[in-house]
C-alpha positions as a printed NumPy array, in Angstrom:
array([[  0.032,   0.015,   0.058],
       [  1.279,   3.393,  -1.024],
       [  1.752,   5.954,   1.735],
       [  0.235,   9.543,   1.074],
       [  3.405,  11.3  ,   1.494],
       [  4.845,   9.285,  -1.441],
       [  1.842,   9.913,  -3.686],
       [  2.532,  12.29 ,  -6.408],
       [ -1.014,  13.41 ,  -6.973],
       [ -1.249,  14.117,  -3.103],
       [  1.806,  16.301,  -3.22 ],
       [  0.348,  18.223,  -6.158],
       [ -2.94 ,  18.765,  -4.546],
       [ -1.279,  20.107,  -1.467],
       [  0.676,  22.54 ,  -3.502],
       [ -2.293,  23.82 ,  -5.488],
       [ -4.533,  24.051,  -2.421],
       [ -2.205,  24.95 ,   0.403],
       [ -4.831,  23.968,   3.164],
       [ -3.617,  22.728,   6.558],
       [ -5.504,  21.242,   9.574],
       [ -4.218,  20.8  ,  13.036],
       [ -5.737,  19.008,  15.977],
       [ -4.249,  19.265,  19.439],
       [ -5.41 ,  16.751,  22.163],
       [ -4.628,  16.307,  25.858],
       [ -4.068,  12.661,  25.615],
       [ -1.325,  11.076,  23.717],
       [ -2.972,   7.616,  23.414],
       [ -6.041,   9.241,  22.012],
       [ -3.96 ,  11.385,  19.796],
       [ -2.471,   8.259,  18.004],
       [ -5.944,   6.919,  17.524],
       [ -7.107,  10.189,  16.061],
       [ -4.081,  10.536,  13.77 ],
       [ -5.142,   7.218,  12.264],
       [ -8.571,   8.217,  11.742],
       [ -7.645,  11.545,  10.156],
       [ -5.435,   9.655,   7.68 ],
       [ -8.185,   7.181,   7.041],
       [-10.939,   9.698,   6.52 ],
       [ -9.623,  11.431,   3.529],
       [ -6.602,  12.136,   1.251],
       [ -4.535,  14.107,   3.438],
       [ -0.701,  14.065,   3.963],
       [  0.41 ,  14.068,   7.609],
       [  3.106,  16.76 ,   8.106],
       [  3.774,  15.704,  11.617],
       [  2.105,  13.744,  14.383],
       [  3.763,  13.741,  17.664],
       [  3.502,  13.947,  21.512],
       [  4.3  ,  17.435,  22.899],
       [  4.782,  18.755,  26.369],
       [  2.927,  18.772,  28.742],
       [  1.418,  15.379,  27.764],
       [ -0.456,  16.636,  24.494],
       [ -0.464,  15.255,  21.159],
       [ -0.577,  17.315,  17.915],
       [ -1.042,  16.513,  14.319],
       [ -0.678,  18.732,  11.341],
       [ -1.869,  17.636,   8.014],
       [ -2.489,  19.046,   4.608],
       [ -4.425,  18.421,   1.26 ],
       [ -7.214,  19.751,  -0.454],
       [ -9.608,  22.035,   1.351],
       [-12.464,  19.486,   1.18 ],
       [-10.206,  16.568,   2.404],
       [ -8.657,  18.556,   5.191],
       [-12.102,  19.69 ,   6.435],
       [-13.303,  16.122,   6.223],
       [-10.453,  14.645,   8.119],
       [-10.32 ,  17.484,  10.745],
       [-14.208,  17.105,  11.379],
       [-13.695,  13.255,  11.838],
       [-10.713,  13.692,  14.204],
       [-12.426,  16.213,  16.467],
       [-15.472,  14.063,  16.606],
       [-13.358,  11.085,  17.684],
       [-11.312,  13.119,  20.119],
       [-14.31 ,  14.414,  21.916],
       [-13.443,  15.949,  25.404],
       [ -9.732,  15.247,  24.745],
       [ -9.71 ,  18.06 ,  21.98 ],
       [ -7.68 ,  21.07 ,  23.262],
       [ -7.82 ,  23.236,  20.071],
       [ -8.101,  22.828,  16.257],
       [ -7.699,  24.81 ,  13.069],
       [ -8.246,  24.596,   9.275],
       [ -6.625,  27.159,   7.178],
       [ -7.762,  26.951,   3.505],
       [ -4.812,  29.006,   2.233],
       [ -2.014,  29.209,   4.798],
       [  0.916,  31.664,   4.275],
       [  3.724,  30.044,   2.633],
       [  6.151,  30.926,   5.504],
       [  4.236,  28.876,   8.029],
       [  4.756,  25.273,   7.232],
       [  8.41 ,  25.341,   6.35 ],
       [  9.254,  27.082,   9.816],
       [  7.121,  24.55 ,  11.639],
       [  9.209,  21.751,  10.079],
       [ 12.597,  23.09 ,  11.077],
       [ 14.002,  23.729,  14.593],
       [ 14.71 ,  27.511,  14.195],
       [ 17.891,  29.072,  12.845],
       [ 20.409,  31.842,  13.119],
       [ 19.711,  35.449,  12.37 ],
       [ 22.519,  37.839,  11.51 ],
       [ 22.844,  41.489,  11.023],
       [ 20.819,  44.507,  12.29 ],
       [ 17.124,  44.299,  12.439],
       [ 14.721,  47.222,  12.227],
       [ 12.25 ,  45.531,  14.664],
       [ 11.232,  42.114,  16.071],
       [  7.894,  41.124,  17.403],
       [  6.859,  38.004,  19.341],
       [  3.352,  36.517,  20.114],
       [  3.072,  33.764,  22.733],
       [ -0.057,  31.698,  22.913],
       [ -1.324,  28.928,  25.294],
       [ -2.108,  26.404,  22.359],
       [ -0.303,  25.224,  19.283],
       [ -3.37 ,  25.93 ,  16.99 ],
       [ -3.857,  29.381,  18.277],
       [ -0.179,  30.272,  17.58 ],
       [ -0.527,  29.056,  14.02 ],
       [ -3.671,  30.831,  13.385],
       [ -2.106,  34.005,  14.749],
       [  0.931,  33.684,  12.806],
       [ -0.909,  33.088,   9.55 ],
       [ -2.923,  36.319,  10.112],
       [  0.118,  38.321,  11.114],
       [  1.998,  37.387,   8.044],
       [ -0.973,  38.239,   5.772],
       [ -1.323,  41.492,   7.543],
       [  1.981,  43.368,   6.655],
       [  5.325,  42.821,   5.074],
       [  7.231,  40.863,   7.605],
       [  9.311,  37.596,   7.735],
       [  8.789,  34.766,  10.111],
       [ 12.205,  33.953,  11.84 ],
       [ 11.341,  31.332,  14.434],
       [  8.313,  29.216,  15.335],
       [  8.292,  27.058,  18.498],
       [  5.536,  24.806,  19.615],
       [  4.902,  23.248,  23.05 ],
       [  8.079,  21.1  ,  23.811],
       [ 10.225,  22.97 ,  26.325],
       [  7.277,  25.588,  26.811],
       [  4.974,  23.892,  29.072],
       [  2.502,  23.525,  26.227],
       [  2.722,  27.171,  25.11 ],
       [  3.879,  28.301,  21.585],
       [  5.326,  31.32 ,  20.117],
       [  6.533,  32.859,  16.866],
       [  8.96 ,  35.628,  16.057],
       [  8.645,  38.17 ,  13.114],
       [ 10.992,  40.762,  11.771],
       [ 10.516,  43.597,   9.403],
       [ 10.274,  47.415,   9.532],
       [  8.898,  48.824,  12.786],
       [  5.502,  49.875,  11.404],
       [  5.01 ,  46.483,   9.555],
       [  5.91 ,  44.479,  12.777],
       [  3.524,  46.596,  14.873],
       [  0.743,  45.875,  12.375],
       [  1.33 ,  42.185,  12.085],
       [  1.845,  41.586,  15.698],
       [ -1.251,  43.707,  16.683],
       [ -3.399,  41.634,  14.185],
       [ -2.031,  38.351,  15.359],
       [ -2.33 ,  39.173,  19.038],
       [ -5.839,  40.208,  18.698],
       [ -6.863,  37.019,  16.972],
       [ -5.305,  34.907,  19.55 ],
       [ -6.921,  37.25 ,  22.51 ],
       [-10.401,  37.017,  20.747],
       [-10.166,  33.203,  21.525],
       [ -8.765,  33.698,  24.972],
       [ -5.553,  32.128,  24.244],
       [ -3.079,  34.997,  24.085],
       [ -0.291,  34.668,  26.688],
       [  1.843,  37.79 ,  25.741],
       [  2.953,  39.925,  22.826],
       [  5.839,  42.268,  22.272],
       [  7.393,  44.512,  19.717],
       [ 11.01 ,  45.586,  20.12 ],
       [ 12.214,  48.412,  17.721],
       [ 15.878,  48.212,  16.691],
       [ 16.702,  45.154,  18.902],
       [ 20.304,  44.971,  20.184],
       [ 22.668,  43.024,  18.008],
       [ 23.619,  40.833,  21.106],
       [ 19.91 ,  39.785,  21.495],
       [ 19.549,  39.119,  17.849],
       [ 22.313,  36.346,  17.909],
       [ 20.206,  34.596,  20.451],
       [ 16.731,  34.652,  18.646]])
């Protein structure tokens, strides 16, 4: 049996319709069961499915809008009271998924501004970052989810001060409206020694 991530048609549909879905559960065991159901429900590609601190389980998957919605709906039904948060983003910003797949990087040089939004769930952070990136001309330079953060997540943006303020403001409001904002900050002209540690 061929896996979805090896199927050329699946990869092509994910590129044509960059839709992502995420389910975040408070049980690892239930998370594994839900991940299986998500894959069986529709033609989706699992980008990652993994336990995260503190004892939660998250899965991020992609495919056509219709397939992602179907899989997310089935997964949320099966998760029941173990569901912590969820999302479906039909046209996710192209910087989000690559940043989630890597472990951060090194930033060099002088930056005009940085902004950070910290949320209490993974899904809320992804939704917030997607909106922030679509609001102004900024770059996503870091995205950390759950592990080592007590279940919280955060992302860091850079750009011109006015753009970073607009983007962080929009992203923070989106998380605040869902009651999941932990903190947000914008730092104009960050010290070069700080930049080296981002």
